[in-house]
N, C-alpha and C positions, 0 to 999 in steps of 0.2 A: 869334487863329489859331494863333500859335506854341504856346501852350499846348495846344491841342487836338492839335497834330501831335506835340508831346513826349509827350503822353499816350498817343496812338497808338502811337508808338514804344516805349514802355515795355510796352504791352499784347502788343505783338508779340514782343518780346524777352523777356518774363517767362513766355512760354507754356511748357507742358511740353515738354522737350527732345525727347521722342520723338513728338510731336504738331505737325504742321505746321498753323498757323492759315491758314484760307482766307480771303483779303481779297475783298472786293466787287468784282464785275466793273464795267466802266463802265456797262452798261446797268441793272444793280442800283442804282449811285449816281443814274443819271440818273432812274429811278422814284422813288427816295426823295426827291431833292431837289425833284422836282416835288410830290409830296404835301407836303412841309414847306413849300414855298413858297407853295401853296393854302391850307393852314393858317394860315401867317403872315399872309396878306392877309385871311383871313377875322375874323369877329366872335365873340365870345363871351368865354370867361374869359381876361382879360388875362394871367395867369401861363402859361396853355396857349399862347396866340399868342405871346408873349415866347420860350418854350422852342422852339417850332416855327421861330421866325425865327433862333434861334440854331443850331438843326440845320440849317437851310437853308444858313446861312453856313458851318458847318463842311464840309458837303457839297459846296458850291461850290469851296471850298478844295481839297478832295481830288480833285472833277474837274478844277481848273487844274493841280495836281500831275500827273495823268494825261494832259495835253497837251489838255485841252478849253477852249474859250472861249465866252463868252456875248455873242453878237452879232458883227456885223462893222462896220467904220468906215462911217459914214454912214447907218446902218440906224436906223430909228424903233424906240422901245422896243417896241411892239406886234408887230414882226417878229422880234425876237431870240430865238435859241434856242441850247441847247448843240451846239456841233460840234466836230469835231476841228480844233484851231489851224491857221490858214493865214495868208498874209502880210497879208490884209486884215481879219484877226480883231481883236477888241479883247482884249488880253491884261490879265490881273489882275495888278497890281503891288503886292504886299503891303508891300515894303520903302518905296516911295513913299508909300503910304497911311499908315503909321505916322509918317512924318517930316512930313506936313502939320500 
């Protein structure tokens, strides 16, 4: 995830000084994450599925950076959805995940 974020930072800073790069909005990220997630869970070409799973993970990280969380504490997987983080939300902790 850090590599993807570092690459994103380079792309943003490397842009033309006169042109302002427009970052995707949260609704655009949510739509892209949903499509990538569906493709990741699908069947077919293993390389395509793997790439869609990677894309889903990168988009999930960007949503987390934007203050969005996937699910709430005590909620079953079938009910989880992206939402603006609140005290009962499940927070994605990337630092803890790499230390496991």
